[in-house]
DOLUM-517568 format. One record per residue: residue in one letter; x, y, z of N, C-alpha, C in turn. Coordinates in steps of 0.05 Angstrom, whole numbers, plus 32768, in hexadecimal, padded with zeros to 4 digits. Example, Ala and Ser with C-alpha at 12.3 -4.5 7.8 and 13.67 -1.06 7.14 Angstrom:
BEGIN
A81087F8E809C80F67FA6809C81087FBE809C/S81017FD3808E81117FEB808F81028001809D/
END
This chain:
BEGIN
M871A8777803787138761804687028759802D/N8708873380288702872B800E86EC8725801C/N86DD871F7FFC86C2871D7FF886BA87027FF6/P86A686F9800B86A886D7800A869986CC7FF7/T868286D87FDE868086CD7FCE869686D47FB7/R86A386EA7FB186BD86E07F9C86C686CF7FA3/T86CE86CA7FC386E986B07FCE86D886987FBB/I86C2868E7FC986BC867D7FBC86AF867D7FA4/G86A8868B7F8F86A986867F7186C986837F65/F86D4868E7F7386F8868B7F6786FA86657F70/L86F386637F8F86FC86467F8F86EE86357F7A/C86D086357F7B86C186257F6686D386267F55/L86DB863A7F4286E3863C7F2486F9862B7F28/L8711862D7F3C872786207F3A871B86047F3A/A870985F97F51870685E67F4A86F785D47F2E/C86EB85ED7F2286E385E27F0986F985E07EF0/L870885F57EF6872285EE7EE1873085CD7EE4/S872F85CA7F05874985B67F108740859C7F07/S871385A07EFE870985897EEC871585837EDB/C870B85A07ECF871085A07EA9873185917EA8/N8741859B7EB38765858D7EB4876185717EB5/N874D85657ECD8756854A7ED6874185377EBF/R873785407EAA872785387E9F8733851E7E88/D872985067E86873684F97E79873285017E5B/K874C85037E4A874A850B7E34875884F87E24/E875E84E47E27877384D67E20876284B87E0A/A876584B97DF88750849D7DEF8757847E7DF2/P874D846D7DF68751845B7DF98761844B7DDB/S8778842E7DE5878084307DCF876A84167DBF/V877884117DA3875E83EF7DA1878083EA7D88/S877C83D07D92879083C67D7B878383A47D6F/I8780839F7D52877483877D49878583747D44/T8786835A7D528795834B7D56879383317D43/H8775832D7D3D876A83207D26874F832B7D16/P875283317CF9876083217CE9878483367CEE/A879C83297CEB87AC83357CE787B683467CD7/F87A5834C7CBB87B383567CA88794835F7C8E/D879883717C84878283737C71878183627C5F/G876983597C55876C834F7C41875D83327C45/E875A832C7C56874D830A7C5F873883077C52/N873082F57C43871882E67C3A870982D77C48/A86F482DA7C4086D682D77C5586C082D97C3A/A86A982CE7C49869382BC7C32868182BD7C41/F866882BB7C34864D82BA7C43864D829E7C51/G863D82A07C6F863C82887C81865882837C8C/E867082957C888681828C7C9E8683829D7CAF/V868D82997CBF869A82A47CDE86BE82AD7CE1/I86B382CF7CD886CB82DC7CE086D082DF7CEF/F86E982D67D0B86EE82E67D1F86FE82F77D2B/V86EF830B7D36870083247D3C870C83267D55/G872983277D58873483317D76874683417D76/F873F83557D8D874A83697D8F874F83727DAE/V875C837D7DB8876A838E7DD5876283AD7DD7/C875383AF7DEB874783CF7DF4876483D77E07/L876483EF7E0F877883F77E20877784167E27/D876C84207E3C8769842C7E4C877F84477E61/D877E84587E608791846B7E708780846A7E90/R8769845C7E92875E84637EAC875884427EBA/E874E84437ECA873F842A7ED5871E841F7ECE/D871D843B7EC486F884357EC686F684257EAD/G8703841F7E9C86FC84097E8986ED841E7E72/G86DA840A7E5F86C884177E4C86BB840B7E3B/I86AE840E7E24869B83FF7E1286AF83FB7E01/W86A683E07DEA86AE83DE7DD0869F83D17DBE/R869E83DF7DA4869083D47D90869E83C27D79/A869683B77D6C86A683A87D51868E83AB7D49/E869883B97D2C868983B87D10868E83B07CF9/I8682839D7CEA868083997CC9867883AC7CC3/R868583BB7CAA867983D37C95867483C97C75/S866783D57C6B866583D37C4F867683DE7C3A/E867C83D77C25869D83E67C16869D84077C1E/N867984197C23868684327C20868E84337C43/G869584287C5986A384307C6E868D84427C82/V867384417C788662844B7C8B864A843D7C8D/N863C84327C808625841C7C8A862B84067C96/V862283FB7CAF862D83EA7CC3861383D57CBC/L862A83BC7CB6861483A47CA7861783907CBD/A862483927CD4862283847CF0863383897D05/S862D838E7D18863D83957D2D863383857D4E/Q864883897D658647837F7D77865B838F7D8C/A864A83957DA9864E83A67DB7865183927DC9/G866A83A37DE38671839B7DFF867E83AF7E0F/I867B83A37E2A869183BA7E3886AD83A57E44/W86C083AC7E4186D383A87E5486D383B77E6D/A86DE83A97E8186DF83B67E9C86FB83C27EA5/G870683DC7EB0871F83D67EB8873383E97EA5/R874D83E37E9D876683F67E96875F83E67E7A/G876983D17E7F876C83BA7E5C875E83A47E5B/T875E83917E3D875383807E42876383677E3C/D8763834E7E41876D833A7E2A875E83457E10/T8769832A7DFF875A83277DE3874283237DE4/L872F83357DD6871783307DD6871183297DBA/I8702830D7DB586FA83037D9E86DA83087D94/V86D883117D8686B783107D8186B783037D62/P86A282EB7D6B869982E47D48868482EE7D34/F868982EC7D21866D82FF7D19866D82E67CFA/L865182E17D05864D82CB7CEB863B82D87CCC/L864C82D77CBC864282EB7CA6863482DC7C95/N861482DE7C98860682C87C9285EA82E17C86/A85F882F67C8085DC830F7C7285E483047C4E/P85C682F97C4785C582FC7C2E85BE83147C1E/T85BC83247C2785BD833A7C1785D783477C11/W85E983437C208607834A7C21860F83477C05/S861F835D7BED862B83527BD3864D83507BDF/T864B83417BC4866E83467BC9867C835D7BC5/S869283667BD786A3837B7BD386B083777BEF/T86C683917BF486D7838E7C0686CA839B7C20/M86CD83927C3686BD839A7C4886CB83A87C5A/T86C583AF7C7086D983C17C8386CF83B67CA6/L86DF83AC7CBC86DD83A67CCD86E883BC7CE3/A86DE83C57CF586E083E47D0386DE83D27D1B/V86F683D97D3286EF83D47D5086F883F37D61/L86DC83FA7D6686DC84127D7C86DF840E7D93/A86E884217DA086E6841C7DBE86E384427DCB/D86CD843B7DE086D184507DEB86D184527E13/D86DD845D7E1486EA84677E3886CB84757E48/A86D884717E5D86BA84777E7386BA84A27E6E/A86C884A77E5D86D084C57E6086C084CC7E45/G86BB84B67E2B86B284B87E1486C484C07E08/N86E284B67E0286F784B57DF086F084967DDF/R86FD84A77DCA86F3848A7DB4870D84807DA5/S8713846B7DA3872B84667D8E871C84537D7B/A872C844B7D5F872284337D51873D842C7D42/A873484147D3D874283FC7D2D873783FB7D14/F874A83EC7CFC873883E47CE4874483D07CD5/R873483BE7CCF873D83A67CB9873083A67CA2/T873983A37C88872683A07C708723837A7C69/F870F83707C5F8718835B7C5A870183567C42/D870A83467C3086FB833F7C1486E083307C1A/Y86CB83367C1686B983247C1E86A883187BFD/T86A283067C01868D82F57BEB867982EF7BF6/G866382FD7BEC864582FC7BED863382E17BDE/S862382D67BF1861482C37BEA860E82B97BC9/D860882D27BC4860282CA7B99861B82C77B94/D862D82C87B9D864A82CA7B87865F82AA7B9A/L8651829B7BAB8662828A7BB3866682797B9D/P868082677B9C868282557B88866F82367B8C/E8667822A7B88865482157B8F866281FD7B85/T867C81FB7B7F868881DE7B7A868781D37B94/A868B81B97B88868A81A37B9C869B818C7B91/L86B1817E7BA686C181727BA186C481527BB0/A86C881407BA186C581247BAD86E681187BA5/L86F181087BB4870580FB7BB6870080E17BBB/T871480D87BA4870E80B37BA8872E80A77BA0/L872E80967BB6875580857BB4874E806A7BA8/E875880697B8D875480587B7D876A803B7B85/D875D80237B77876D800B7B83877F800D7B6D/D878C801B7B6187A180257B5887BD802E7B5D/G87B3803F7B7687C180557B8487BD80667B83/S87AF806F7B7087AE80927B698794809A7B7C/S878C80AB7B6F877280BB7B78876C80C77B55/T874C80D27B5F873C80DB7B48872A80F87B5A/L873181057B4E871E81237B5F870D81257B47/F86F181297B5386DE812A7B4286CA81457B53/L86C281547B3D86BC817B7B4186A781777B36/R869281887B3E8675818C7B38867381A67B47/D866781B97B2D866881DB7B33864281DB7B39/N863B81CB7B29860F81C57B26860A81B77B32/P85F681A27B3585EF818B7B3C85DE81847B21/S85D6819C7B1685CE81857AF985DC817E7ADE/E85F681817AEB860E817B7AD2861B81677ADE/A8627815F7ACA863B81427ACF865481547ADC/P866481417AF1867181497AFC869681497AE5/S86A8815A7AE886BC81567ADA86D581467AF2/S86E781397ADD86F581307AF98716812D7AF1/W8725812D7B06874781347AFE874F810F7B0B/T875481067AF1876380E77AFB877980ED7B04/G878B80CA7B0D87AA80D07B1087B880DB7B26/L87A880E37B3487B480FF7B4987C780E27B60/P87D980EA7B7087E080D57B8287CE80CE7B94/A87D680BD7B9F87C080B37BB287C080BF7BCC/S879E80CD7BCA879980DD7BE3877B80D37BE7/H878480DB7C09876A80D87C1B875680E87C2A/T876281037C29875A81167C39876281317C1F/L874B81477C23874A81647C13873D81797C1F/A874E818F7C16874081A67C21874781BC7C00/V873781D67C06873781EC7BFC873982017BFE/S874D82147BF68756822F7BFE875C82387BE9/S874982547BE9875182737BDA875A825E7BB9/Q874882487BB28746823B7B938762822F7B95/V877082217BB1877D82147BAB877081F97BB9/L877C81E37BAF877581C67BBC878781BE7BC5/A878181AE7BD8879281A37BF1879A81897BEF/L87A8817A7BE5879F81507BE887BA814F7BFF/G87AB81387C1187B7812E7C2687C481137C1C/H87DB810A7C1187E780F47C0D87D780E27C1A/A87D280C57C0B87C680AA7C2487D8809A7C3A/T87F4809D7C2A880780897C3B882180A87C3D/D882A80B67C30884080C37C2E883B80E07C42/A884B80E77C4B884780FE7C638844811D7C52/S8838811F7C3E883581317C2E881F813E7C25/V882081517C1A880881677C118804816E7BF4/L8801816E7BE6880081797BD587E781917BD1/L87F681A27BB687E081B97BBC87E281BE7B9B/L87C181C37B9387BC81C77B7187A881DB7B70/D87B081EF7B58879F82007B52878381EE7B48/I876781F07B52874F81F07B53874981F77B30/E875282097B2A874082167B0B875281FF7AFE/N876D81F77AFE877B81E97AE9878981D37AEF/G879081DA7B07879E81BC7B1087B581B87B0E/D87C481D47B0B87E481D17B0F87EA81D67B28/E880181C67B29881181C77B46881581DA7B56/L880E81E27B6C881881F57B70882D82007B80/G882B81DE7B92884581DD7BA3884081C37BBB/E884B81BE7BC8885381A97BD9885C81A57BF4/W8856819A7C018858819B7C24885C81797C2A/T8875817C7C34887B815A7C3F8883815F7C5E/D888181527C718896814E7C8B88A381327C8E/L88BA813A7C8788C981247C9088D481107CA0/T88C5811F7CBB88CA810E7CCF88AD80FF7CD4/S889E80FA7CCE887F80F07CD4887D80D77CD0/S887580C57CDE8878809F7CE1886180997CEF/G886380827CEC885480707D03883B806A7CEA/T882980697CF9880A805C7CEA87FB80707CCF/E87F4805B7CBA87EC806E7CA687D780747CAC/P87C5808A7C9E87D680987C8D87DD80AC7C9C/L87F880B77C95880980CE7C9A880380E47C9F/I87EE80E67C8F87E481037C8B87C980FF7C90/R87BF810A7CA987A480FF7CBB8793810D7CAD/R878F81287CAD877981367CA4877C81517C91/V877681587C7F8783817E7C748760818B7C74/H876881A47C88874D81AF7C88875D81CD7C79/D874881E07C72875181FB7C6B875082107C81/L8769821B7C83877182257CA1875D823F7C9F/E874D82477CB1873A82557CBA8745827C7CBA/P8764827D7CC5876482957CCC876D82A67CB2/Q877782937C9C877E82A37C8B877982897C70/A878782917C58878E82827C44879F826B7C4A/G879882547C4787B582407C49879E82227C51/F87AF82117C6487AE81F57C6C87B881F47C81/L879981E07C9287AC81DC7CA687B181B77CA6/V87C481B47CA987D5819E7CA687D2817F7CBB/V87BF81727CC987C381627CDB87D181497CD5/H87E381477CD787F881287CCD8808811D7CE7/A881481097CDD881A80F07CF7882B80FF7D0C/G883F81127D048851811F7D218844813B7D22/G883481477D20882781617D308812816B7D1A/L881681877D17880781917D01881081AE7CFA/V880E81B37CE2881B81CC7CD287FE81D87CCA/A87FD81F37CC487F282037CBB880982197C9C/I8804820F7C8B880B82167C6C87FC822A7C5A/T880F82387C4C87F982447C3887F5823A7C1F/T87ED82457C1587D682397BF387EF82317BE5/S880A823D7BF2882282307BDB8834821C7BEE/G8833821C7C00883B81FB7C168850820C7C24/Q884B82287C24886A82307C3A885D82327C5D/L8871822D7C6C886A82257C82885882407C8C/L884B82407CA3883B82577CB18844824B7CC9/F883A823B7CCE883682307CEF883C820F7CFA/E884982087D05885281F27D0A885481EB7D2B/R884B81D07D35884781CA7D48884D81AD7D47/F886081997D5F885E81797D5A885881727D6E/S884D81537D74883F81427D81885B81397D8F/E886081367DA8886B81217DB8886681047DBB/A887A80F47DBA887080D47DB1887080D07DD4/P885E80B87DD7885380AA7DC3883380B97DBE/W883580D67DBA881480E47DB3881680E37D97/S87FF80DB7D8887FC80DE7D6E87E580EF7D6B/P87DB81007D4F87CB81117D5387B581077D39/I87A0810B7D45878D81087D3C877A81197D22/D8774812C7D35876A81477D22876C815E7D32/A876181727D238768818D7D2D874E81A07D24/V874981AF7D37873481C97D31874181E07D3C/F873881F47D2E873182187D358725821A7D49/D872E82287D5C8714823A7D6F871D824F7D75/G871882667D63872282837D5D8738827D7D5A/N874F82867D658763828C7D60877D82707D6B/Q876B82667D74877682497D83877182277D74/C878E82237D71878B820C7D60878B81F27D67/V877E81E17D77877781CC7D86877F81B37D77/L879081AF7D7F879881887D79878881747D8B/W8785815C7D81877581497D89878681317D7E/E879881297D9C87A9810D7D9C87A580FC7DAD/R87B680E87D9E87A880D17DAF87C780B67DB6/N87C480A77DC787DC80927DD987D5807E7DC9/E87DE80727DBA87D8805B7DAD87DD803B7DC4/A87F180467DD787F1802F7DEB87E5802F7E03/T87DD804B7E0987CC804B7E1D87AE80497E1A/Q87A880567DF9878F805E7DF78784807D7E08/S879A80887E0A878D809A7E15878D80B27E03/E877D80C77E0A877B80D97DFB877F80F67DFE/R8788810E7DF58784812C7E01878481407DF5/L878881577DF1878781707DE2879D817D7DE9/R87AB81887DD187BD81A67DDA87AE81BE7DC4/S87B981D57DCC87B381EC7DC187CB81FC7DBB/W87C2820F7DA387DF82237DA687CB823A7D9B/N87CD82527D9C87C882687D9787D182767D77/Y87CC82777D5F87D1826F7D4B87E682877D49/Q87D982A67D4B87E182B77D4A87FB82BF7D60/T87FA82BB7D79881882BF7D8B882A829F7D8A/G881882897D88882D82707D868829826E7DA6/A881B826F7DB8881F826E7DD0880D824E7DD7/A881982457DDD880C82227DEF87FA82307DFB/G87E3821E7DF987D1821E7E1287CE81FF7E23/P87C382017E3987CD81E57E4787C881C97E39/I87D381AC7E4687C881947E3887BB818D7E50/I87A3817F7E388783817B7E41878281607E45/P878781497E58877F812F7E59876481337E54/L876281197E46874281157E49873E80F67E50/A872880F97E63872780E47E77871A80CB7E5F/S870780D37E4E86FE80BF7E3E870780C27E21/S870680AA7E12870580A67DFA86F780BB7DE4/V86FB80C77DD586EB80DE7DCE86E580D37DAD/H86CC80D47DA586C780CE7D8B86C580DC7D73/G86CB80FB7D7986C481117D6A86CB81357D7A/I86DA813D7D6A86D8815E7D7386D1816C7D62/G86CA81897D6986C181A07D4E86C381B87D65/A86B981CD7D5A86B981E07D6186A081F37D59/V869A82087D668681821C7D63868C82357D6A/A868082517D59868982677D5B8676826D7D77/S866682647D7D864D82717D98863B82507DA0/H862F82577DB4862382407DBE861482497DD7/S85FB823A7DDD85E882497DF785FA823C7E10/S860882307E0F8615821E7E2B861D823A7E3D/L862082337E5E8627824F7E74864B824A7E6E/A865582317E63866E822F7E62867A82377E4F/S8693823C7E5086A4824C7E4086B982397E2A/G86BC823F7E1E86D282307E0186BB822C7DED/G86CA822E7DD586BE821B7DB586C1820A7DB4/V86DC81F47DBD86D881D87DB086C381C57DBF/F86BA81B77DAF86A681A17DC386B2817C7DC2/L86AB81737DCD86BC81557DCE869981487DCE/I86A281317DBD868C811B7DBC869381027DC8/S868380F47DE0869780E17DE1867680CE7DF4/E867880AC7DF7866780A37DFB866380A17E23/E867980AC7E32867B80AE7E45867680C17E55/Q867C80D77E3E867780F27E49866580FE7E43/G865D80FD7E27863F81097E1D865081237E07/L864481387E10865081597E058661815C7E12/T867A816A7E10868881747E23868E81917E0F/L869781A07E2086A181BE7E1186B881C67E1F/C86CD81CA7E1486E781CE7E1986F081E87E12/D86FB81F97E24870682137E1E8723820A7E22/A873282087E05874982037E00876382187E0E/P875D822F7E0B877282407E158775823D7E39/T876382317E44876282317E63876882147E66/G876382007E57875F81E77E59874881D87E6C/M872D81EA7E6F871681E47E85870381D87E71/L86FC81BC7E7986E881A87E6B86D081A97E7B/D86BC81B07E75869B81B17E84868C819F7E66/D867B81897E82866581797E768656818A7E71/L864981837E5E862D818E7E518612817D7E52/C861181757E4F85F7815E7E4B860881477E36/P85F181337E4285EC81167E2E85E881227E0F/L85EA81087E0585E9810E7DE885C981027DDD/L85BF81157DC585AA81077DB785B480EB7DB4/G859980D87DA5859A80C77DA685A680AD7DAF/S85A8808E7DA485B2807C7DAF85C480727D9C/G85D9805E7DA685EA80487D9E860980537D8F/E8615803D7D84862E80477D87863380627D78/L864780747D83864F808C7D78866380837D61/G866080937D4A867880937D30868C809C7D35/G86A7808C7D3C86C380997D3E86CA80B27D35/G86D380CA7D3F86DE80DD7D2F86D080E77D1A/A86B780E97D1586A080F67D0A868D810D7D13/A869F81277D18868C81397D1E868F81577D1A/I8683816D7D17868A81837D0D867481967D19/G867E81B47D24866C81C57D2D866281D37D17/V864881E07D22863981EA7D0A863782097D17/S863D821B7CFE864182397D10862682477D1E/S861082347D1785FA823C7D2F85FB822F7D4C/G860D822B7D528611821F7D6C861181FE7D75/D860281EA7D59860381CE7D60861D81C17D58/A861E81AD7D61863181947D598624817D7D42/L862E817A7D2B8620816B7D208638814F7D26/F862B81337D298641811B7D30862D81037D2C/V863880E97D24863080D27D1E862780C07D3C/R860C80B57D3C860480A57D4985F1808B7D40/D860780787D3C85FA805A7D3985F1805D7D17/S85D780627D1485CC806D7CF785BE80817CEF/N85CF80937CFD85BF80AF7D0185D180C57D0B/I85C580DB7CF985DA80FA7CF985CC81067D0B/C85DB810E7D2385D281227D3685D981397D34/R85CA81467D3785C781667D3485BC816B7D57/Q85DC817B7D6585D081787D8085D3819C7D8D/S85C581AC7D9E85D981BF7DA185E781BC7DB7/V85FE81C97DB2861581D07DC4860E81DE7DE2/S85F981D47DF585F181E07E0485F381D57E22/D85E881DE7E3E85E281CF7E4985C981B87E4E/V85BC81B67E3A85A381AC7E3785A2819B7E20/T859F81867E1C8599817A7E09858481787DF3/N858881887DE4857681877DCD8580818C7DAE/G856E81837D9A857B81857D82856B816F7D73/S857481657D5F856681557D47857C81397D41/V856581277D38857981107D31856C81067D16/W858481047CFE857280F67CE5857E80DD7CDE/P856D80C77CDD857B80AB7CD8857F80AC7CB5/F859180987CB3859F80957C9085AE807B7C93/D85AE80797C7785BF805A7C7585D1805D7C6C/G85ED804C7C788601804F7C6A861980577C84/T863380597C788640805C7C8F8650807F7C89/V8659808D7C97866380A97C95867C80A57C9F/K868580AF7C8786A380B47C8586B880CC7C8E/G86A180E47C9286AB80FD7C9A869981107C92/F869B81267CA5869481427CA286A381597C92/R869C816A7C8486A481817C7B869481967C7A/K869E81B27C7A869181CA7C7C868E81D47C5E/G867281D87C5B866881E87C42866981FD7C3E/A8650820A7C2D864F82297C2C864382377C3F/D862982277C3A8610822E7C55860A82157C5C/F861581FB7C65861181E47C6E862C81D57C78/Q862281C17C8D863681B07C8F862D81997C7D/A864281867C73863E816C7C658646815B7C6F/W864581487C63864F812A7C70864D81157C4E/L866581017C53866E80F37C3D866180D67C45/S864D80C97C3C864080AA7C45864380937C34/L864F80817C3E864F806C7C27862E805C7C31/N862980537C198609804D7C1C860E80307C27/I85F3801E7C3385EC800E7C4085FD7FF07C26/T85FB7FF77C0B85FC7FE47BF9861C7FDE7BF0/N862C7FF57C0086487FF37BF4864F7FFF7BDD/T864380077BC8863B80047BAD864080237BA3/S863F80397BB8864280507BB48640806B7BD3/S864A807F7BC5864B808F7BDF863880AE7BCF/Q863180B97BE8861980CC7BE8862980E77BFA/I861B81007BE9862981157C05860C812A7C04/W860A81277C2E85F581347C2D85F5814D7C44/G85E781607C4485F281747C5185DB817B7C63/W85E3818C7C7D85D0818F7C8C85D581B37C8C/P85BB81C37C7F85C081DD7C7D85CB81EB7CA3/E85D581FB7C9B85D4820D7CB585C482187CC4/A85AD82207CB08592822E7CBF858482127CC8/G858A81F77CC7857981EF7CD0856A81D97CBD/G854F81CC7CC0854981C47CB3855181A97CA9/A8543819A7C91854881777C928561817E7C7F/P857281657C87858B81647C738582815B7C5C/E8596815F7C43858F81627C2785A681517C1A/L859C81427C0785B481367BF085BB81457BE0/L85D781417BE785EA815F7BD185F7814A7BBC/W85FA81307BC0860981247BA3860681057BA4/D85F180FE7B9385F580E57B9385FE80D27B82/D860380BB7B8C861380A97B78863480A77B6F/L863780B87B85865D80B57B83866C80977B8A/P867D80997B80868D80837B7E868D806F7BA1/A869180557BA48691804F7BBA86B0804D7BCD/N86C080577BB586E080607BBF86DD80747BC9/T86CA80897BD186D280AA7BCE86D480AF7BEE/V86E680B87BEE86F980BE7C0C86F280DC7C28/D86F480F67C0F86F081017C1886E181137C03/I86DA812E7C1486C381457BFB86D381657C0C/A86CF816F7BF486CF81937BFE86C2819D7BF4/F86C081B47BEE86B281CF7BE886BD81EC7BDF/V86BA81F37BC786C6820C7BC586B482227BD5/T86CA82297BE886A7823B7BF586BE825B7BFC/N86D982617BEF86E1827E7BEA86F1827C7BD8/
END
């Protein structure tokens, strides 16, 4: 005769063994999509974008944690955490503002860890070379376009010292700096000259033989945010090139559309175009890593400037903002094509065409009449306005501020002003530049 107690105990043992055998023992997979390689350069005040994908074998999802660690690989300097629901994720983008003045120059480790619901963990790692705030170069550059068809470059390492200059450069109207390499965009030709910023040696050149139409054929040169190199907006489209002029990425505009400028929103490269015949404008975008095209985004009204922020306080999605008279401040989610009108703009008066930039703290800087406006990218209008005398020629990013080049009211000289990332009042960075100064740049890496 069977013992009921023994039978119940045996069944419980079987249930326990069955439960143990069914326990999830497989860790989720983690893959980092950006940075795509070890050794990326980053510096104090910059934003590093971390892209990664998590995948688990069960449907109950898990949690992730992205960390930046010091050179010993142990001390966590910065971290962000979140939850994914379901078996897998699309690429998650996590921005880190590298704004800690106590961090020393070193090689640091980016770690992405993922835990599933059963507690299994996986991790992926990247290293990047970080330059601390105390070691950031302070070189400021100013480019002039001379009447004789040449350009002069002024370089200043210290505000208390007289600047040095390079004369007889090709006629150029736009410049950028990346990894000690200077890129000069020609004022008429569709070419970009690359020079060693230490000695002026020529390192390479990029030329597009297909560009034609309205000059300048090189519309704008920016440093390439995902890696060392340059983003060149030209009359035929845009390209990303290395610091020696090798092609990394290329996309073309179709007639009658002509490029105006471009910004990066994470891995998404967003191009602003205009149809001169109809005066209509649109945005196009591509994933810089995969090359996948985003939707074409028609714009209902003329835009006076575009920029990008890593984060903002609006409930809307996206990182690209548009400044326009009719719509005010508009947020664009480039991968989906979604446009959200946020709020009216600060101040009053005419907007300055093409002059806008994003501040890492989530603000937009733009020109309105005789004011520089710093406005939060949010659903409610707030910010501050600073009056000035002169004409703003453009904005550029500095090490810990957003700077602009201004021609003063008498048209006899130019000045460089900057608005610190942390806020406060704008500062005069460089006075008494020549009136024919056309662009500025800063050595920040």
